[in-house]
KEKE-3310 file (N, C-alpha, C; in steps of 0.2 Angstrom, whole numbers, plus 5000, padded with zeros to 4 digits):
npx = (4766:4772:4784:4781:4777:4788:4796:4789:4790:4804:4805:4798:4806:4818:4813:4810:4822:4829:4821:4824:4838:4837:4831:4841:4851:4846:4845:4858:4862:4855:4860:4873:4871:4866:4876:4886:4879:4879:4892:4894:4886:4893:4905:4901:4896:4908:4915:4906:4908:4921:4921:4914:4922:4933:4926:4923:4936:4940:4932:4937:4950:4947:4942:4953:4963:4974:4975:4986:5004:5011:5022:5034:5044:5059:5060:5067:5080:5083:5093:5090:5093:5106:5109:5096:5084:5073:5062:5055:5042:5037:5023:5027:5020:5014:5001:4987:4989:4981:4973:4976:4973:4980:4993:4993:5002:5014:5017:5031:5038:5052:5067:5080:5098:5106:5096:5085:5071:5059:5058:5047:5041:5034:5032:5029:5019:5027:5022:5007:4994:4999:4998:5008:5017:5022:5029:5041:5050:5065:5074:5090:5091:5099:5107:5105:5117:5131:5126:5124:5116:5113:5112:5097:5091:5083:5081:5094:5098:5089:5094:5107:5109:5098:5093:5090:5080:5079:5067:5053:5042:5026:5013:4996:4992:4988:4981:4974:4978:4975:4972:4957:4950:4938:4933:4931:4937:4951:4969:4982:4998:5011:5027:5041:5058:5060:5047:5041:5036:5022:5014:5018:5014:5001:5000:5003:4993:4982:4985:4985:4972:4966:4961:4959:4961:4965:4981:4993:5010:5021:5038:5050:5067:5085:5095:5100:5107:5101:5088:5074:5068:5068:5068:5056:5046:5048:5045:5032:5026:5029:5020:5008:4998:4989:4996:5006:5022:5032:5047:5058:5074:5084:5097:5105:5116:5132:5131:5117:5103:5093:5076:5078:5082:5076:5063:5062:5072:5076:5065:5049:5036:5021:5020:5025:5016:5005:5009:5010:4998:4981:4971:4966:4958:4959:4961:4973:4987:5000:5017:5031:5046:5044:5045:5044:5031:5023:5025:5020:5006:5002:5003:4994:4982:4982:4980:4967:4963:4952:4953:4948:4952:4965:4977:4988:5003:5011:5024:5032:5045:5040:5027:5014:5012:4998:4992:4989:4973:4969:4961:4963:4977:4976:4970:4979:4990:4985:4984:4998:5002:4996:5003:5001:5000:5009:5010:5020:5017:5023:5037:5039:5039:5036:5030:5029:5018:5021:5017:5026:5030:5026:5019:5014:5023:5035:5037:5039:5051:5060:5062:5068:5060:5055:5046:5039:5040:5035:5030:5027:5016:5004:5000:5005:5003:5012:5016:5005:4998:4992:4979:4978:4972:4963:4963:4966:4970:4969:4981:4980:4972:4971:4976:4976:4966:4961:4959:4946:4952:4965:4979:4987:5002:5011:5004:4996:4990:4990:4974:4972:4977:4986:4988:4999:5002:5016)
npy = (4874:4885:4883:4878:4891:4899:4892:4893:4907:4908:4902:4912:4923:4919:4916:4929:4935:4928:4933:4946:4945:4940:4950:4960:4954:4953:4967:4970:4963:4970:4982:4980:4975:4987:4996:4989:4991:5004:5007:5001:5008:5020:5017:5014:5026:5034:5028:5031:5045:5046:5040:5050:5061:5056:5055:5069:5073:5067:5073:5086:5084:5081:5094:5102:5097:5098:5101:5095:5099:5105:5116:5111:5113:5106:5103:5096:5083:5067:5055:5038:5024:5014:5021:5027:5039:5051:5063:5078:5087:5103:5114:5126:5138:5140:5137:5128:5110:5096:5082:5065:5048:5034:5026:5030:5038:5050:5059:5063:5076:5078:5087:5081:5082:5080:5074:5076:5077:5079:5068:5056:5050:5039:5039:5032:5039:5040:5043:5046:5058:5075:5091:5100:5096:5084:5067:5057:5042:5037:5025:5022:5014:5000:4990:4972:4961:4957:4961:4971:4982:4999:5009:5015:5029:5041:5038:5038:5051:5058:5053:5057:5070:5079:5092:5100:5115:5114:5114:5105:5098:5092:5081:5079:5069:5052:5036:5019:5010:5009:5011:5008:5016:5015:5002:4987:4975:4965:4969:4965:4971:4971:4974:4974:4978:4994:4994:4995:5008:5013:5005:5008:5021:5018:5011:5022:5031:5024:5025:5039:5041:5036:5023:5006:4994:4976:4974:4967:4969:4965:4965:4965:4964:4965:4967:4976:4987:4990:4993:5001:5016:5011:5015:5023:5013:5005:5014:5017:5004:5002:5012:5008:4996:4988:4985:4973:4971:4962:4958:4953:4947:4944:4942:4944:4955:4952:4960:4962:4959:4946:4947:4959:4968:4961:4948:4937:4926:4926:4927:4936:4925:4916:4904:4909:4918:4910:4903:4913:4921:4920:4916:4916:4927:4941:4958:4961:4970:4974:4978:4978:4970:4963:4948:4945:4950:4942:4929:4930:4934:4923:4912:4916:4915:4901:4898:4900:4913:4926:4935:4948:4952:4955:4967:4976:4986:4991:4996:4998:4986:4979:4974:4963:4947:4939:4922:4914:4909:4893:4893:4906:4905:4897:4905:4915:4908:4906:4919:4921:4912:4917:4929:4943:4959:4974:4991:5004:5020:5033:5031:5023:5009:4992:4978:4961:4954:4942:4937:4936:4946:4957:4969:4982:4992:4986:4978:4987:4994:4983:4982:4994:5005:5020:5025:5037:5034:5031:5026:5013:5006:5010:5021:5035:5040:5044:5036:5036:5034:5038:5028:5023:5014:4998:4988:4987:4977:4978:4973:4975:4985:5003:5020:5031:5042:5038:5044:5041:5031:5031:5024:5016:5011:5004:4994:4987:4976:4970:4967:4963:4966:4981:4999:5011:5028:5031)
npz = (5357:5353:5346:5332:5327:5328:5319:5307:5306:5305:5292:5284:5286:5280:5267:5263:5264:5253:5243:5243:5240:5227:5221:5222:5215:5203:5200:5200:5189:5179:5180:5176:5163:5158:5160:5151:5139:5138:5137:5125:5116:5117:5111:5098:5095:5095:5085:5074:5075:5072:5059:5052:5053:5045:5033:5031:5030:5018:5009:5010:5005:4992:4988:4990:4983:4968:4951:4938:4939:4955:4963:4975:4989:4995:5011:5021:5021:5026:5031:5031:5030:5022:5008:5007:5009:5017:5012:5016:5010:5007:5002:4990:4988:5000:5003:5010:5013:5005:5014:5012:5007:5017:5010:4997:4983:4977:4962:4952:4941:4934:4930:4925:4925:4909:4902:4889:4890:4902:4916:4923:4938:4951:4969:4984:4997:5013:5026:5036:5033:5036:5042:5038:5029:5016:5015:5007:5005:4998:4990:4984:4968:4965:4952:4949:4955:4945:4933:4918:4919:4922:4938:4945:4937:4942:4956:4960:4957:4966:4979:4978:4973:4975:4987:5003:5000:4986:4973:4967:4955:4958:4957:4964:4978:4974:4969:4971:4980:4995:5013:5020:5032:5038:5039:5048:5049:5055:5052:5041:5038:5026:5022:5011:5011:5003:5001:5013:5014:5010:5018:5031:5032:5033:5045:5054:5051:5057:5070:5072:5070:5080:5081:5086:5080:5078:5072:5062:5058:5047:5043:5031:5029:5024:5035:5049:5044:5032:5036:5034:5041:5054:5068:5069:5067:5078:5089:5086:5088:5101:5108:5104:5108:5101:5089:5081:5079:5068:5063:5050:5046:5033:5031:5043:5053:5062:5073:5075:5085:5089:5094:5099:5088:5077:5074:5068:5058:5041:5027:5024:5024:5018:5026:5038:5041:5043:5055:5064:5064:5071:5062:5045:5042:5038:5032:5020:5016:5005:5000:4990:4982:4966:4965:4978:4982:4973:4977:4990:4987:4979:4989:4999:4992:4990:5003:5005:5006:5001:4985:4985:4998:4998:4995:4985:4981:4966:4957:4942:4940:4951:4948:4951:4944:4940:4940:4925:4918:4912:4900:4895:4893:4881:4872:4872:4866:4853:4848:4848:4839:4828:4825:4828:4820:4823:4822:4823:4820:4819:4820:4810:4810:4808:4817:4823:4835:4847:4859:4869:4877:4891:4890:4878:4879:4884:4873:4862:4867:4867:4853:4849:4848:4854:4868:4879:4897:4914:4929:4925:4928:4925:4932:4931:4919:4909:4898:4889:4873:4857:4848:4832:4825:4829:4844:4862:4877:4894:4907:4920:4933:4933:4938:4930:4920:4904:4889:4876:4862:4865:4874:4888:4886:4895:4902:4893:4880:4863:4856:4843:4826:4827:4826:4832:4837:4838)
capx = (4763:4777:4790:4779:4777:4795:4798:4786:4793:4811:4805:4796:4812:4823:4810:4810:4829:4830:4818:4829:4844:4835:4830:4848:4855:4843:4847:4865:4863:4852:4865:4879:4869:4865:4883:4889:4875:4881:4899:4894:4884:4898:4910:4898:4896:4915:4916:4902:4911:4927:4919:4911:4928:4936:4922:4925:4943:4940:4929:4942:4955:4945:4942:4960:4968:4976:4976:4993:5009:5012:5029:5035:5051:5062:5062:5072:5082:5085:5096:5086:5097:5111:5107:5089:5083:5067:5061:5050:5040:5032:5021:5031:5015:5012:4994:4985:4990:4975:4975:4976:4972:4986:4995:4994:5009:5015:5020:5035:5040:5059:5072:5087:5103:5108:5090:5082:5064:5057:5057:5041:5042:5030:5035:5023:5020:5029:5019:5000:4993:5001:4996:5013:5022:5022:5035:5042:5056:5067:5080:5094:5090:5105:5106:5107:5124:5133:5122:5127:5111:5115:5108:5091:5092:5079:5082:5101:5097:5086:5098:5114:5109:5093:5095:5085:5079:5077:5060:5051:5035:5023:5005:4992:4992:4984:4982:4969:4981:4974:4969:4950:4950:4931:4932:4932:4941:4958:4973:4989:5002:5017:5032:5047:5062:5058:5040:5038:5034:5015:5011:5020:5009:4994:5000:5003:4986:4978:4987:4983:4965:4964:4958:4963:4960:4970:4985:5000:5014:5027:5043:5056:5073:5091:5098:5098:5110:5096:5081:5072:5063:5068:5066:5049:5042:5049:5042:5025:5024:5029:5015:5002:4998:4986:5000:5011:5027:5036:5053:5062:5080:5086:5105:5107:5123:5134:5128:5110:5101:5086:5072:5079:5082:5071:5060:5063:5078:5073:5060:5042:5032:5015:5021:5026:5009:5001:5011:5009:4991:4976:4967:4967:4953:4961:4963:4980:4990:5007:5021:5038:5049:5039:5045:5041:5023:5020:5025:5015:4999:5000:5002:4988:4977:4982:4978:4960:4961:4949:4957:4946:4955:4972:4978:4995:5005:5016:5027:5037:5047:5036:5021:5012:5009:4993:4992:4984:4969:4971:4957:4966:4983:4975:4968:4986:4994:4982:4987:5005:5003:4993:5008:4998:5004:5008:5013:5022:5017:5028:5044:5039:5041:5030:5032:5024:5017:5021:5014:5031:5031:5021:5016:5016:5029:5041:5038:5042:5058:5064:5063:5071:5055:5056:5040:5040:5037:5037:5029:5026:5011:4997:4998:5007:5001:5018:5016:4999:4999:4985:4978:4976:4967:4964:4960:4970:4967:4974:4983:4978:4968:4976:4974:4976:4961:4963:4953:4945:4956:4972:4981:4993:5006:5015:5000:4991:4993:4985:4969:4972:4981:4986:4993:5000:5005:5022)
capy = (4877:4891:4881:4879:4898:4901:4888:4897:4914:4908:4901:4918:4927:4916:4918:4937:4936:4926:4938:4952:4943:4939:4957:4963:4951:4956:4974:4971:4961:4975:4988:4977:4976:4994:4998:4987:4994:5011:5007:4999:5014:5025:5015:5015:5034:5036:5025:5035:5052:5045:5039:5056:5065:5053:5057:5076:5074:5065:5079:5092:5082:5083:5101:5106:5094:5102:5098:5096:5099:5110:5116:5109:5114:5101:5106:5091:5077:5064:5048:5033:5018:5014:5023:5028:5046:5053:5070:5082:5092:5109:5118:5132:5143:5141:5136:5122:5104:5092:5076:5059:5041:5031:5021:5033:5040:5056:5058:5069:5077:5080:5089:5078:5084:5075:5071:5081:5077:5078:5061:5055:5044:5039:5037:5031:5043:5036:5045:5048:5065:5080:5098:5105:5093:5077:5064:5052:5039:5034:5021:5022:5008:4997:4984:4966:4960:4954:4963:4977:4988:5005:5011:5019:5036:5045:5037:5040:5058:5060:5052:5060:5077:5083:5094:5105:5121:5112:5115:5100:5098:5086:5080:5078:5062:5047:5029:5015:5006:5014:5008:5010:5017:5014:4995:4984:4968:4966:4970:4963:4975:4968:4978:4971:4983:5000:4993:4997:5015:5014:5002:5012:5026:5015:5010:5029:5033:5020:5027:5046:5041:5033:5017:5001:4987:4972:4975:4964:4973:4961:4969:4961:4968:4961:4968:4983:4992:4991:4993:5008:5019:5006:5018:5025:5007:5002:5018:5016:4998:5003:5015:5005:4989:4984:4984:4968:4971:4956:4960:4947:4949:4938:4942:4948:4956:4949:4964:4962:4954:4943:4949:4967:4971:4957:4943:4930:4926:4923:4931:4935:4920:4914:4900:4913:4921:4905:4902:4919:4923:4915:4913:4919:4931:4948:4962:4961:4976:4972:4981:4976:4968:4959:4941:4945:4950:4937:4923:4931:4933:4916:4908:4918:4912:4894:4897:4901:4920:4928:4940:4955:4954:4956:4973:4977:4991:4989:5001:4995:4979:4976:4972:4956:4943:4934:4916:4915:4903:4889:4895:4912:4903:4894:4911:4919:4904:4907:4925:4921:4908:4922:4934:4950:4964:4980:4996:5011:5024:5038:5028:5019:5002:4987:4972:4956:4953:4935:4936:4935:4952:4959:4975:4985:4996:4982:4976:4993:4995:4978:4983:5000:5010:5024:5028:5039:5030:5033:5021:5007:5002:5013:5026:5041:5043:5046:5031:5036:5034:5037:5022:5025:5008:4992:4988:4984:4975:4979:4967:4977:4991:5009:5026:5037:5042:5037:5046:5036:5032:5031:5018:5016:5006:5000:4989:4985:4971:4971:4962:4961:4971:4988:5004:5016:5035:5031)
capz = (5351:5351:5341:5325:5325:5327:5313:5301:5306:5302:5285:5281:5286:5275:5260:5262:5262:5246:5238:5243:5236:5220:5218:5222:5210:5196:5199:5198:5182:5175:5180:5172:5156:5156:5159:5145:5133:5138:5134:5118:5113:5117:5106:5092:5094:5094:5078:5070:5074:5068:5052:5049:5052:5039:5027:5030:5027:5011:5005:5010:5001:4985:4987:4990:4978:4963:4944:4935:4944:4959:4966:4982:4992:4999:5018:5025:5018:5031:5030:5035:5030:5017:5001:5008:5012:5017:5009:5018:5005:5009:4996:4989:4988:5007:5004:5013:5010:5006:5016:5007:5010:5018:5005:4990:4981:4973:4955:4951:4935:4936:4925:4927:4920:4904:4899:4886:4892:4910:4918:4928:4943:4957:4975:4989:5003:5019:5032:5035:5031:5041:5040:5036:5024:5013:5016:5003:5007:4992:4991:4977:4965:4962:4948:4952:4955:4939:4927:4916:4920:4926:4943:4944:4936:4946:4963:4961:4957:4972:4984:4978:4971:4978:4994:5005:4996:4979:4971:4963:4952:4961:4956:4970:4980:4970:4970:4974:4985:5001:5018:5021:5039:5041:5039:5055:5049:5057:5046:5041:5034:5024:5018:5010:5008:5003:5001:5019:5015:5010:5024:5037:5032:5035:5052:5057:5050:5062:5077:5073:5070:5087:5080:5089:5076:5078:5066:5062:5054:5045:5039:5028:5027:5025:5041:5052:5040:5027:5039:5033:5046:5060:5075:5069:5068:5085:5093:5085:5091:5109:5110:5101:5110:5096:5083:5083:5074:5067:5059:5047:5043:5029:5031:5049:5054:5068:5079:5075:5090:5088:5100:5099:5081:5073:5078:5064:5053:5035:5023:5026:5020:5020:5032:5044:5043:5046:5061:5068:5064:5073:5057:5039:5041:5039:5026:5019:5012:5005:4995:4990:4976:4962:4967:4985:4982:4969:4982:4995:4985:4977:4995:5002:4988:4991:5010:5005:5007:4995:4981:4987:5004:4997:4992:4985:4977:4962:4953:4937:4940:4956:4946:4952:4938:4942:4936:4919:4918:4906:4894:4893:4890:4875:4868:4870:4861:4847:4846:4847:4832:4822:4825:4827:4817:4827:4818:4826:4814:4819:4819:4803:4812:4808:4820:4825:4842:4848:4866:4874:4881:4896:4888:4872:4880:4884:4866:4859:4869:4865:4846:4848:4848:4860:4871:4886:4902:4921:4934:4922:4932:4924:4937:4930:4912:4904:4892:4884:4866:4853:4844:4826:4823:4833:4851:4867:4883:4900:4911:4927:4934:4933:4941:4925:4916:4897:4884:4871:4856:4867:4878:4892:4883:4900:4905:4888:4875:4857:4855:4836:4823:4830:4824:4837:4835:4841)
cpx = (4768:4782:4787:4779:4784:4798:4796:4789:4800:4810:4803:4802:4817:4820:4811:4817:4831:4827:4822:4835:4843:4834:4837:4852:4852:4845:4854:4866:4860:4857:4871:4877:4868:4872:4887:4886:4878:4888:4899:4891:4889:4904:4907:4898:4903:4917:4912:4905:4917:4926:4917:4917:4932:4933:4923:4932:4944:4937:4934:4948:4953:4944:4948:4965:4969:4976:4984:4998:5009:5019:5029:5043:5053:5064:5067:5074:5086:5087:5092:5090:5102:5108:5099:5088:5075:5067:5055:5048:5035:5029:5024:5026:5013:5005:4993:4986:4983:4977:4974:4975:4979:4988:4996:5001:5008:5019:5024:5037:5047:5064:5079:5092:5105:5102:5086:5074:5064:5056:5051:5042:5037:5033:5029:5025:5021:5026:5011:5000:4995:4999:5002:5017:5019:5028:5035:5049:5059:5074:5084:5093:5096:5104:5108:5114:5126:5130:5125:5122:5114:5110:5102:5093:5089:5081:5089:5101:5094:5091:5104:5114:5104:5094:5090:5085:5077:5069:5058:5044:5032:5015:5002:4992:4986:4985:4976:4972:4981:4970:4962:4949:4943:4929:4934:4936:4948:4962:4980:4993:5009:5021:5039:5052:5059:5050:5037:5034:5026:5012:5013:5015:5002:4994:5000:4996:4981:4979:4984:4975:4962:4960:4963:4962:4966:4974:4991:5004:5021:5031:5049:5062:5079:5094:5097:5101:5105:5089:5079:5067:5062:5065:5059:5045:5042:5045:5034:5022:5024:5023:5008:5001:4994:4990:5006:5016:5031:5041:5057:5068:5083:5093:5107:5114:5125:5131:5121:5108:5094:5082:5073:5078:5077:5069:5061:5068:5075:5069:5053:5039:5025:5015:5022:5020:5005:5003:5010:5001:4986:4972:4969:4962:4955:4961:4970:4982:4998:5011:5028:5041:5044:5039:5042:5034:5020:5020:5020:5007:4997:4999:4996:4982:4976:4980:4970:4958:4958:4953:4955:4949:4962:4973:4986:4997:5011:5018:5033:5039:5043:5029:5020:5009:5005:4994:4987:4980:4970:4967:4961:4973:4982:4974:4975:4990:4991:4984:4994:5006:5001:4998:5005:5002:5003:5013:5014:5023:5022:5035:5044:5041:5035:5033:5027:5024:5017:5019:5020:5033:5025:5016:5018:5022:5035:5042:5041:5049:5062:5066:5066:5066:5054:5049:5041:5037:5040:5036:5029:5021:5004:4995:5000:5005:5006:5018:5010:5001:4993:4985:4975:4971:4969:4962:4966:4966:4972:4975:4981:4974:4973:4972:4973:4970:4964:4958:4952:4949:4964:4973:4987:4997:5010:5011:4995:4995:4988:4980:4968:4977:4980:4991:4993:5003:5011:5028)
cpy = (4883:4889:4881:4886:4900:4898:4892:4904:4914:4907:4908:4923:4925:4917:4925:4938:4934:4930:4944:4951:4943:4946:4961:4961:4953:4963:4975:4968:4966:4981:4986:4978:4983:4997:4996:4990:5001:5012:5005:5005:5019:5023:5016:5022:5036:5034:5029:5042:5051:5044:5046:5061:5063:5055:5065:5077:5072:5070:5085:5090:5083:5090:5105:5103:5099:5098:5100:5096:5106:5110:5115:5111:5108:5104:5102:5085:5073:5057:5043:5026:5019:5016:5025:5035:5047:5061:5073:5087:5097:5112:5125:5138:5144:5139:5129:5116:5100:5085:5071:5053:5037:5025:5024:5036:5047:5055:5065:5070:5081:5081:5087:5080:5078:5072:5077:5082:5076:5071:5061:5049:5045:5036:5037:5036:5039:5038:5046:5056:5070:5087:5102:5102:5086:5074:5058:5049:5035:5031:5021:5015:5005:4991:4978:4964:4955:4956:4970:4983:4993:5006:5015:5026:5041:5044:5039:5048:5061:5059:5055:5067:5081:5085:5099:5112:5120:5113:5109:5101:5092:5086:5078:5070:5058:5040:5025:5010:5010:5010:5012:5010:5016:5007:4992:4978:4970:4966:4967:4967:4971:4972:4975:4977:4990:5000:4994:5004:5016:5011:5005:5018:5024:5014:5017:5032:5030:5023:5035:5046:5039:5027:5011:4994:4983:4972:4971:4967:4968:4965:4965:4965:4963:4961:4975:4989:4995:4993:5000:5010:5014:5009:5020:5019:5005:5007:5018:5010:4998:5007:5013:4998:4985:4982:4979:4968:4965:4958:4954:4950:4943:4937:4946:4949:4953:4953:4964:4956:4952:4944:4956:4970:4967:4951:4936:4931:4922:4929:4931:4930:4919:4909:4903:4916:4916:4903:4907:4921:4918:4912:4917:4925:4939:4951:4963:4967:4975:4976:4979:4974:4963:4952:4940:4945:4945:4930:4924:4930:4926:4911:4910:4915:4904:4893:4898:4909:4923:4934:4947:4957:4956:4962:4974:4983:4989:4994:4997:4988:4975:4973:4965:4953:4938:4928:4916:4909:4900:4891:4901:4910:4901:4900:4915:4915:4905:4914:4925:4917:4913:4927:4940:4955:4971:4985:5002:5016:5029:5036:5024:5012:4997:4980:4967:4953:4945:4933:4935:4941:4954:4964:4977:4989:4992:4979:4981:4994:4989:4978:4990:5006:5014:5027:5031:5035:5032:5027:5014:5003:5005:5018:5034:5044:5045:5042:5032:5038:5034:5031:5024:5020:5002:4993:4985:4981:4976:4973:4969:4983:4997:5015:5032:5036:5042:5039:5041:5037:5032:5025:5019:5010:5002:4994:4986:4980:4972:4965:4959:4966:4978:4992:5010:5023:5035:5030)
cpz = (5348:5345:5334:5323:5324:5321:5307:5301:5303:5294:5281:5280:5280:5268:5258:5260:5255:5241:5237:5239:5229:5217:5217:5216:5203:5195:5197:5191:5177:5174:5176:5165:5154:5155:5153:5139:5133:5135:5126:5114:5112:5112:5099:5090:5092:5087:5073:5069:5070:5060:5048:5048:5046:5033:5026:5027:5020:5007:5005:5005:4994:4983:4987:4986:4972:4956:4942:4941:4948:4962:4973:4984:4996:5006:5022:5020:5024:5029:5034:5035:5024:5010:5001:5011:5012:5015:5012:5013:5007:5002:4996:4989:4995:5008:5007:5009:5010:5009:5011:5011:5011:5013:4998:4989:4978:4967:4954:4944:4936:4930:4928:4922:4916:4901:4896:4888:4900:4911:4924:4932:4948:4963:4980:4995:5009:5025:5031:5034:5037:5038:5037:5030:5021:5014:5011:5005:5001:4993:4984:4975:4962:4958:4951:4951:4949:4933:4925:4916:4924:4932:4941:4943:4941:4954:4965:4961:4964:4978:4984:4977:4974:4985:4996:5002:4989:4979:4966:4961:4954:4959:4963:4971:4976:4972:4973:4979:4992:5006:5020:5029:5042:5041:5046:5055:5051:5051:5047:5036:5033:5020:5017:5007:5009:5002:5007:5019:5015:5016:5031:5038:5034:5043:5056:5057:5055:5069:5077:5073:5076:5086:5083:5086:5077:5072:5067:5057:5053:5041:5037:5026:5027:5032:5044:5048:5035:5030:5039:5038:5052:5066:5075:5070:5075:5090:5092:5088:5098:5111:5108:5102:5105:5090:5085:5077:5074:5061:5057:5044:5039:5029:5037:5050:5061:5074:5080:5080:5089:5095:5101:5093:5076:5077:5074:5059:5047:5032:5026:5021:5022:5026:5038:5046:5046:5053:5066:5069:5067:5068:5050:5038:5043:5032:5025:5014:5012:4999:4996:4983:4973:4964:4974:4985:4978:4973:4987:4993:4983:4984:4999:4998:4989:4999:5010:5006:5000:4991:4984:4994:5004:4992:4991:4980:4973:4957:4948:4938:4946:4954:4947:4946:4941:4938:4931:4919:4911:4899:4891:4890:4883:4870:4866:4865:4854:4844:4844:4840:4826:4821:4823:4825:4821:4824:4823:4821:4813:4817:4813:4805:4812:4811:4821:4832:4843:4855:4871:4878:4886:4894:4881:4873:4880:4877:4862:4860:4867:4857:4844:4847:4854:4862:4878:4891:4909:4926:4931:4925:4930:4928:4935:4923:4907:4898:4888:4877:4862:4849:4838:4823:4827:4840:4855:4873:4888:4905:4919:4927:4934:4936:4936:4921:4908:4893:4879:4865:4858:4872:4882:4890:4889:4903:4900:4883:4869:4857:4848:4833:4826:4827:4829:4834:4839:4837)
residu = (MET:ALA:GLU:PRO:PHE:TRP:TYR:LEU:GLY:GLY:LEU:LEU:VAL:ILE:GLY:LEU:ALA:LEU:GLN:VAL:LEU:LEU:LEU:VAL:ALA:GLY:GLY:LEU:ARG:ARG:ALA:SER:PHE:GLU:THR:ALA:ARG:ALA:TRP:GLY:GLU:ARG:GLU:ARG:LEU:GLN:LEU:ARG:ILE:GLN:ALA:GLU:LYS:LEU:ARG:ILE:ARG:SER:VAL:GLN:ALA:ASN:GLN:THR:ALA:TRP:ASN:GLY:TYR:ARG:LYS:PHE:THR:VAL:ALA:LYS:LYS:ILE:ALA:GLU:ALA:ASP:GLY:THR:PHE:SER:PHE:HIS:LEU:GLU:PRO:HIS:ASP:GLY:ARG:LYS:LEU:PRO:PRO:PHE:GLN:PRO:GLY:GLN:TYR:LEU:THR:PHE:GLN:LEU:ALA:VAL:PRO:GLY:TYR:ALA:LYS:ALA:LEU:VAL:ARG:CYS:TYR:SER:LEU:SER:ASP:CYS:ALA:ARG:ASP:THR:HIS:TYR:ARG:VAL:THR:ILE:LYS:ARG:CYS:THR:PRO:PRO:SER:GLY:THR:PRO:HIS:PRO:PRO:GLY:VAL:VAL:SER:SER:TRP:PHE:THR:GLU:GLU:VAL:LYS:PRO:GLY:ASP:ILE:LEU:ASP:VAL:LYS:ALA:PRO:ALA:GLY:HIS:PHE:ALA:LEU:ASP:LEU:GLN:ARG:SER:ARG:PRO:ILE:VAL:LEU:ILE:GLY:GLY:GLY:VAL:GLY:ILE:THR:PRO:VAL:LEU:ALA:MET:ALA:ASN:ALA:LEU:ALA:VAL:ALA:GLY:LEU:THR:LEU:GLU:THR:TRP:PHE:PHE:VAL:GLY:MET:ARG:ASN:SER:ARG:ASP:HIS:ILE:LEU:LYS:LYS:GLU:CYS:GLU:GLU:LEU:ALA:ALA:ARG:ALA:PRO:TRP:LEU:ARG:LEU:GLN:VAL:CYS:TYR:SER:GLN:PRO:LEU:PRO:GLU:ASP:LEU:LYS:GLY:ARG:ASP:TYR:GLN:HIS:GLU:GLY:ARG:VAL:THR:VAL:ASP:LEU:LEU:LYS:ALA:ALA:LEU:PRO:SER:ALA:ASN:TYR:ASP:TYR:TYR:LEU:CYS:GLY:PRO:GLY:ALA:PHE:MET:GLU:THR:ILE:THR:THR:GLY:LEU:THR:ALA:TRP:GLY:VAL:PRO:ASP:GLU:TRP:VAL:ASN:TYR:GLU:ALA:PHE:GLY:PRO:ALA:THR:VAL:LYS:LYS:ALA:VAL:PRO:ALA:ALA:GLU:LYS:ILE:ALA:LEU:SER:LYS:VAL:ALA:LEU:ALA:LYS:THR:GLU:VAL:THR:PHE:ALA:ARG:SER:GLY:THR:LYS:LEU:TYR:TRP:ASP:GLY:SER:HIS:ASP:SER:VAL:LEU:ASP:PHE:ALA:GLU:ALA:HIS:GLY:VAL:SER:ILE:ASP:ALA:GLY:CYS:ARG:ALA:GLY:ASN:CYS:GLY:SER:CYS:ILE:VAL:ALA:ILE:LYS:SER:GLY:GLU:VAL:GLU:TYR:SER:SER:GLY:HIS:ASP:THR:GLU:VAL:GLU:LYS:GLY:SER:CYS:LEU:THR:CYS:ILE:CYS:ARG:PRO:LYS:GLY:PRO:LEU:VAL:LEU:ASP:ALA)
# end
C-alpha cells in the first residue's frame, strides 16, 4: 500500500512545482511587460518634453525676431572648399539671437561697389540655431563653361571682398523649407553641391535635439576639392549612428578613395535611393541645382512618393519646374495664341505675352525693362511691383507677404491683359 502513496505524493510535488514555475513565469512576463511599458512611457515622456521645448523655442523665435534689416558683424570667414567660404555672423548690437527652423535662410541687403542700388540676395543658414551666431556658407557662382555670362556678382563679392569685421544688413531667418522636428517619419536629406547647406543644418538640428530618427543623408559633389563642409559631415555621421551618410562623387580625383572620401561614383539619383533605402516611406528634403532637383522630384513621383512628402528649397535658377497637366497646357496655348498685352507703364513699354517665359520678371528683362530682383523665388520681396490693372497667377508658393494690388514679378504670370507700374 505504501507505493501508491509515494506515487501520489510524487505527483502532488510535481504539480506544485509546475504551479510554482507557472507563477514564476507569469511574474517574469508581467515584470517584462511592465519594464517595456515603463520604457515606452519614458520614451513618450521624453518626446513630449522635447516637443514642448521645440514649441517654446518657436515662440521665443517669434518674440525675438526683428522687422526689417538688422546689422551683423562678420566674426569669422572660413574656407570650406574651392571658392566656398562660411561666414559666422554676430549681432552688432550684442542682443540675443532668435532661434530658427533648420532649413531657413537669411536675406541680405548689400551695398556692392559699382552698383547704384543695394542688391538683395538670400542664402541658406548652414548650421542649426546657436546662441552666439548665425552661419551661412557661400560658393562663388561661376558661369557655365563656354558662355559669356559673368560670374555671380554677390557671391563673388562675398567670397573675394567680405572679411571679418565687416558689417552687413540682414533680415530675420525666414522660409517654409524647414524640418519639422516633431514629426516621427524617418527622413532622407539630399544635398547637391552648395545645396548641402540647409540639409546639413537639418542634420545638425536632429543631433542637437537628441532625436534618433532613422536619417539617410545623400550628398552629391564633384570630388573632395569641391566637397563643402566635408569634415563636419563625417564627424556628425561618426557620432550619430542613426545618420547614414552616403557621399556621391561625379568626378573623383585620383587621390579620392572610395569608402573613405565617398561611397558611390556618379550622381545622386532615384535609382540610388531605391537601391539604398528599404522602402519609399520617408520624408524627403532636398536642395541643389535646378536640373538636379527636377530629376530627383520627377523620379520620386514616378516611384510613388506623395508630393506632400517631398520638400525642396529653390533660389533663382534652382527653381523646380513641375510637369504641367495637359489641360493647363491647352489653357496656356490659348493664352499664347491670344498674345496677351502686358504694359510696363513707367518705362512706357507695351509688349505681348506669348507664354514662352517663366515669369513676368524674365519677360521684362528679355525686353530691356528693368525690375529690381534678388532671390527670384518669391522669398525676398525685391521684385514687388504695383498692378495698375489686370490680374496675375503664381507658379509657386512664396514667403513674402504681398499687399493687395501688387505682385511678385519673379514668380507670376499674367492671367490676361496686365498693366504694371514698372
